C-alpha positions in Angstrom: 23.3 -49.4 78.4 20.3 -47.9 79.6 20.8 -44.1 78.9 18.6 -41.8 81.0 18.0 -38.3 79.1 15.4 -35.7 78.9 13.5 -37.1 82.0 11.1 -34.0 83.7 12.7 -32.7 86.5 11.0 -30.7 89.1 11.0 -32.2 92.1 13.0 -29.8 93.8 11.7 -25.5 94.1 13.9 -23.6 96.0 11.4 -20.8 95.4 7.7 -20.6 96.3 5.0 -18.9 93.8 5.2 -16.0 95.6 8.9 -15.7 95.4 8.8 -16.0 91.8 6.4 -13.3 91.3 8.4 -11.0 93.5 11.8 -11.8 91.4 9.4 -11.0 88.1 7.9 -7.7 89.4 10.9 -6.6 90.4 12.6 -7.4 87.6 9.9 -5.4 85.3 11.0 -2.5 87.7 14.3 -2.5 86.6 13.8 -2.7 83.0 11.5 0.3 83.5 13.3 2.5 86.2 16.7 1.4 86.0 17.5 0.0 82.3 20.0 -1.5 80.7 22.7 -0.3 78.7 22.9 -1.4 75.0 26.1 -0.1 73.0 25.2 -1.2 69.6 23.5 1.7 67.9 21.5 -0.9 65.5 20.2 -3.0 68.6 19.1 0.2 70.1 16.9 1.0 67.2 15.2 -2.1 67.2 14.4 -1.5 71.0 13.1 2.4 70.0 11.0 1.0 67.1 9.6 -1.3 69.6 8.4 1.5 72.1 11.3 1.3 74.4 12.3 4.7 76.2 15.8 5.3 74.4 18.9 7.6 76.0 21.6 7.9 73.0 24.0 9.9 75.6 24.0 7.1 77.9 23.0 4.3 75.7 20.4 3.1 78.3 17.0 1.4 77.0 14.0 1.1 79.5 11.4 -1.0 78.5 7.9 -1.4 80.0 6.8 -4.0 81.7 4.0 -4.8 78.9 6.9 -4.6 76.6 8.8 -7.0 78.1 6.3 -9.5 78.3 5.5 -9.4 75.0 9.0 -9.6 73.3 9.8 -12.6 75.8 6.6 -14.1 74.7 7.7 -13.9 70.6 10.8 -17.0 71.6 9.0 -20.3 71.3 8.8 -22.5 74.5 10.5 -25.8 72.8 13.6 -26.1 70.8 15.0 -28.8 69.1 18.9 -29.4 69.9 19.6 -32.1 67.1 22.3 -34.7 67.0 23.3 -36.4 63.9 21.9 -39.7 64.4 19.2 -40.9 61.7 17.1 -42.3 64.4 17.0 -38.8 66.4 18.4 -40.7 69.5 21.1 -37.9 70.1 18.4 -35.2 70.0 17.5 -33.0 72.9 14.0 -31.5 73.2 14.8 -28.5 75.5 11.5 -27.3 77.2 9.5 -27.7 80.1 11.4 -29.4 83.1 13.1 -31.7 80.8 16.7 -32.8 81.5 20.0 -32.7 79.8 23.4 -32.8 81.0 26.6 -32.0 79.2 30.2 -30.1 78.9 30.2 -26.3 79.0 33.1 -23.8 77.6 35.3 -22.2 77.6 38.6 -23.4 79.3 42.0 -21.9 78.7 43.7 -24.9 80.2 43.3 -28.7 80.1 44.5 -31.5 82.3 45.9 -34.6 80.7 44.8 -38.4 81.4 46.5 -39.1 84.6 47.8 -35.7 85.2 47.8 -33.8 88.4 49.1 -30.1 86.5 47.7 -28.4 83.5 48.8 -27.1 80.4 47.1 -24.4 77.7 44.4 -26.1 75.6 45.2 -26.0 72.1 42.9 -27.0 68.8 43.6 -30.9 69.0 42.0 -30.9 72.5 38.7 -29.5 71.1 38.6 -32.7 68.9 39.7 -35.3 71.8 37.4 -34.4 74.2 34.5 -34.5 71.4 35.8 -38.0 71.2 35.7 -38.6 74.5 32.2 -37.2 74.9 31.0 -39.2 71.8 31.8 -42.2 73.7 30.7 -41.3 76.7 26.9 -42.4 76.9 25.8 -40.5 79.9 27.1 -36.6 78.6 24.1 -35.6 76.4 25.6 -33.1 74.3 29.2 -31.4 73.2 29.5 -27.8 74.4 32.9 -26.7 73.0 34.5 -26.9 76.1 37.8 -25.4 75.6 39.5 -22.1 73.5 42.5 -23.2 71.6 45.2 -20.7 72.5 47.5 -22.1 69.5 44.9 -20.0 67.1 44.1 -16.4 66.2 40.9 -15.3 67.6 39.8 -14.7 63.7 40.4 -18.6 63.2 38.6 -19.8 66.5 35.0 -19.7 65.5 35.6 -22.3 62.6 38.4 -24.3 63.8 36.6 -24.8 67.2 33.0 -26.0 65.6 34.6 -27.8 63.1 36.5 -29.8 65.5 33.5 -30.7 67.2 31.8 -31.5 64.5 34.2 -34.2 63.4 34.5 -35.6 66.5 31.0 -36.2 67.8 27.7 -36.6 66.2 26.1 -35.2 69.7 24.9 -31.8 69.5 27.3 -29.1 69.3 26.9 -25.7 70.8 29.6 -22.9 71.4 30.6 -19.3 72.4 31.2 -17.3 69.1 33.6 -14.3 68.4 33.7 -13.0 65.3 30.8 -12.1 63.0 33.1 -13.9 60.0 33.4 -16.6 62.2 29.7 -17.0 62.9 28.8 -17.0 59.4 31.4 -19.4 58.4 30.5 -22.1 61.1 26.7 -21.5 59.9 27.8 -22.1 55.8 30.0 -25.2 57.2 26.9 -26.9 59.1 24.7 -26.1 56.1 27.2 -28.4 54.3 27.0 -30.9 56.5 22.9 -30.7 56.7 22.6 -31.0 53.0 20.9 -27.3 52.6 20.5 -24.4 54.8 16.9 -25.6 55.3 17.6 -28.8 56.5 19.8 -27.1 59.0 17.1 -24.8 60.2 14.9 -28.1 60.3 17.0 -29.9 62.5 19.8 -27.8 64.0 22.8 -29.8 65.6 24.5 -26.4 65.9 23.6 -23.9 68.1 25.7 -20.6 69.9 26.4 -18.8 73.0 26.6 -15.0 73.3 26.9 -13.3 76.6 25.6 -10.2 77.7 27.8 -8.3 80.8 26.0 -8.1 84.3 25.0 -5.9 85.3 22.6 -4.6 82.8 24.6 -4.3 79.7 24.8 -5.2 76.2 28.0 -4.7 74.7 28.4 -3.8 71.2 30.3 -7.4 70.4 28.1 -9.8 71.6 25.3 -7.6 70.7 26.0 -8.0 67.3 26.9 -11.8 67.6 23.4 -12.4 68.9 21.3 -10.4 66.0 23.5 -12.4 63.5 22.5 -15.8 65.0 19.0 -14.8 65.5 19.0 -13.5 61.4 20.1 -16.9 60.6 17.5 -18.6 62.7 20.3 -20.4 64.7 19.5 -21.2 68.2 21.3 -18.9 70.4 21.6 -18.5 74.5 22.3 -15.4 76.2 23.5 -16.4 79.7 24.7 -14.1 82.4 27.0 -14.6 84.8 26.3 -11.9 87.9 28.5 -12.5 91.1 27.2 -12.4 94.3 29.0 -9.2 96.3 30.7 -8.4 93.0 28.3 -7.7 90.1 25.1 -8.8 91.6 23.7 -7.6 95.4 25.4 -10.4 97.7 21.9 -11.8 98.2 20.7 -14.9 96.0 17.6 -13.2 95.5 19.4 -10.1 94.2 21.8 -11.9 92.3 18.4 -13.4 90.8 16.8 -10.2 89.6 19.9 -9.0 88.2 20.5 -12.1 86.0 16.9 -12.3 85.3 17.0 -9.1 83.6 20.2 -9.4 81.8 19.2 -12.9 80.0 15.5 -11.3 79.1 17.6 -8.5 77.9 19.3 -10.7 75.2 16.2 -12.7 74.8 14.5 -9.5 73.8 17.1 -8.7 71.2 16.8 -12.0 69.6 13.3 -11.7 69.1 13.5 -8.1 68.3 15.6 -8.9 65.2 14.0 -12.4 64.3 10.8 -13.1 66.1 10.4 -16.8 66.9 14.1 -17.4 66.9 14.9 -20.4 69.1 16.3 -18.7 72.2 17.4 -20.0 75.4 16.9 -18.3 78.8 20.6 -18.6 80.1 22.2 -18.6 83.7 25.5 -18.8 85.0 25.2 -17.3 88.3 27.6 -17.9 91.2 29.4 -16.2 94.3 32.6 -14.4 94.6 35.2 -15.2 97.2 35.4 -12.0 99.1 38.9 -12.7 100.5 40.3 -12.1 97.1 37.3 -11.6 94.7 37.6 -14.9 92.9 34.9 -16.5 91.0 33.7 -19.6 92.7 32.2 -22.5 90.5 32.0 -25.4 92.9 29.7 -23.5 95.8 26.4 -24.8 96.8 24.8 -21.5 96.1 25.7 -21.7 92.6 23.3 -25.0 92.5 20.8 -23.2 94.3 21.0 -20.1 92.2 20.4 -22.1 89.1 17.9 -24.1 90.5 15.9 -21.1 90.9 16.5 -19.7 87.5 15.0 -23.1 86.4 11.9 -22.2 88.1 12.2 -18.7 86.2 12.7 -20.0 83.1 9.5 -22.3 83.4 7.4 -19.0 84.8 8.6 -17.8 81.5 7.6 -20.8 79.4 11.3 -20.4 77.9 13.8 -23.2 77.3 16.6 -23.0 79.8 20.8 -23.2 79.8 21.9 -23.7 83.1 25.2 -24.4 84.7 26.2 -27.0 87.5 28.7 -29.8 87.7 32.2 -27.8 88.1 35.0 -28.0 91.0 37.1 -25.3 92.6 39.4 -28.2 93.2 42.7 -28.5 91.4 42.7 -32.2 90.8 40.3 -35.0 90.8 40.1 -35.3 94.4 37.0 -36.1 97.0 36.3 -32.0 97.0 35.8 -32.5 92.8 33.5 -35.2 93.3 31.1 -33.8 95.9 31.1 -30.4 94.5 30.2 -31.3 91.3 27.5 -33.9 92.0 25.8 -31.5 94.5 25.4 -28.9 92.0 24.4 -30.9 89.1 21.8 -33.2 91.6 20.0 -29.5 92.3 19.9 -28.2 89.2 18.9 -31.6 87.4 16.1 -32.3 90.3 14.6 -28.4 89.5 14.3 -29.0 85.8 17.1 -27.4 84.5 17.1 -28.2 80.8 20.5 -27.9 79.0 22.9 -28.3 81.8 26.1 -27.2 80.9 29.7 -27.4 82.1 28.3 -30.6 84.2 31.1 -32.6 82.5 34.9 -32.3 83.0 35.6 -28.9 84.6 38.1 -28.1 87.4 39.9 -25.0 88.9 37.4 -22.4 88.6 36.1 -23.4 85.5 39.5 -22.5 83.9 40.6 -26.3 83.3 39.3 -29.2 81.2 40.2 -32.6 82.5 40.0 -35.8 80.5 39.5 -37.7 83.6 36.7 -35.7 85.0 34.8 -36.1 81.9 34.9 -40.0 82.6 34.4 -39.2 86.4 31.4 -36.8 85.7 29.7 -39.4 82.7 29.0 -41.6 85.9 27.7 -38.7 88.0 25.2 -37.7 85.5 24.1 -41.3 85.2 23.3 -41.4 89.0 21.8 -37.9 88.8 19.7 -38.8 86.0 18.4 -41.7 87.9 17.6 -39.8 90.5 15.7 -37.6 88.4 13.5 -40.4 86.9 12.7 -41.3 90.4 10.4 -44.1 91.6 7.9 -45.5 89.3 4.7 -46.8 91.0 2.2 -49.0 89.4 1.1 -52.6 89.8 4.0 -53.9 87.9 6.6 -52.3 89.7 4.7 -52.6 93.1 4.7 -56.8 92.4 2.1 -57.6 94.7 1.2 -61.0 92.7 4.9 -61.8 93.1 5.1 -61.0 96.7 2.1 -63.1 97.3 3.5 -65.6 95.5 6.9 -65.7 97.3 5.6 -65.3 100.5 7.2 -65.1 104.0 11.0 -66.4 103.6 11.3 -66.4 99.9 13.5 -64.7 98.2 13.2 -62.8 94.4 16.7 -63.8 92.9 15.5 -66.0 90.1 12.2 -64.4 89.6 11.0 -63.4 85.8 10.2 -60.0 87.2 13.9 -59.2 88.8 15.2 -60.4 85.4 12.7 -58.3 83.3 13.5 -54.9 85.8 17.0 -55.5 86.9 18.7 -53.8 84.0 16.0 -50.7 84.1 15.2 -50.0 87.4 18.8 -49.7 88.7 21.5 -47.4 87.5 24.6 -49.6 86.5 27.9 -48.3 87.2 30.8 -47.9 84.4 33.0 -46.4 86.4 32.6 -47.3 90.4 34.2 -50.2 92.1 31.1 -52.7 93.7 33.9 -55.6 94.2 34.6 -56.9 97.5 38.5 -55.8 98.9 40.1 -58.8 97.7 39.1 -58.7 94.3 39.5 -54.9 94.3 43.1 -55.5 95.6 43.8 -58.0 92.9 42.7 -55.8 90.3 45.4 -53.2 91.2 43.9 -51.3 94.2 43.1 -48.6 91.9 41.0 -45.7 92.9 38.3 -43.8 90.7 40.8 -41.3 89.5 43.2 -43.9 88.1 40.4 -45.9 86.8 39.1 -42.8 84.9 42.5 -42.1 83.6 42.7 -45.4 82.0 39.1 -45.3 80.4 40.0 -42.1 79.2 43.5 -43.1 77.5 41.6 -46.0 76.0 38.9 -44.2 74.1 42.1 -41.6 73.0 43.9 -44.5 71.9 41.5 -46.1 69.8 41.8 -45.1 65.7 40.0 -42.0 65.0 36.6 -42.3 63.4 35.6 -38.9 61.8 31.8 -38.1 62.2 31.7 -36.2 59.4 31.9 -38.4 55.6 35.1 -38.0 53.6 33.6 -36.0 50.8 31.7 -33.8 52.7 35.0 -33.0 54.7 36.7 -32.3 51.5 33.8 -29.6 50.3 34.2 -28.2 53.6 38.3 -28.0 53.2 37.4 -26.6 50.0 34.7 -23.7 50.4 35.6 -22.8 54.3 38.4 -20.9 54.6 40.7 -20.8 57.8 40.5 -24.5 58.7 43.2 -25.9 60.1 44.1 -29.6 58.3 43.6 -31.5 61.6 40.1 -30.5 61.9 39.0 -32.2 58.5 41.1 -35.4 58.7 
């Protein structure tokens, strides 16, 4: 099939150039006049050494606009997030307005194929989700999307990454929880790559560490950010300011908060190790002010993440965005329209690494096997929209139009055969049969068809993505791995 990935977006611009300038200038005022609370002493020392003003009593660090820009510009504008295909076909080049979409994390629950209820996620769900992602071509990367509730927190990092890496050859990104876990994940990836140098040359893992909105780098995530940066592993520092809760109710005010928060993380990574591949991150959304719930399917989330794409492009930073989730509890019409609208908005804005775009229901609390299949279809359509309309002599087809003339047809033309598979998106899940054929096939709706496809993939024999000799070495050298991870 024709897999569309890495195509240039940027057609949709919710912010004007003047809007971008105002958000940037207001953000610099926040850094200089309000500051960011940095709760890890070693991180405060890095800011102090660079010339920032540090209040030890409160932990607040104030940074001049000049220093903000100097540090941010140390981050590379292009990051290669690689897969493990020899020809590089699974790589994602994160830069500019190139667009990729995939899964996100980290849901506590899963919804099994065909189910309407949910249960707590386990380690084998991490592996099975990876197997689905590996097969679903329009999902470009695997961000570890569930939290294995059957593990102790000290066991989570190495087992989640291990299961992901053994389940798919696509790029694996994940949140991390302990310093020792980060170190063991990196060691495991170096074994798979063949050497530390080969992993740095073609990084097929990346990590997520989260500042706290508004304006707080807590001790744990500051340490994790610095550990990833010291090892030169690509890292994203996404933030989740919520309108009316941890950010102003206005979308513009939210954008200021999220801009300051993520740039603080970018600066910390660059202070730790200049040139560390670091993604500008946004998970902004709104709050349901009736009961203070986080909302994941709101159109305003799409607006803010699309606008944040423009801010990342302004700073020449690779961009980690959010889109494609739903607040629905099941795979119904609501889950479809919420996911499609936000994914389309952020992709058309040129979001680079759009996570959460496959599989999430129920305020990002539940990962659905069926929805992975449904979202694979949505992403395929979204990328066709990003591709747009190519206009050249070949596609205008004047000579063919002239030859065919009034009242003719184009069905048998070589031009039709040449372009029929590349010009149109060919659905893998959607039904385009007439009613009689649809009824004869069981009158199945999209949810049922998705469930059948998920079961078909998962019922096939497992094909480990890591060679057996390397799995054996990992079992020997990496502590804490559960047996199913490297089977």
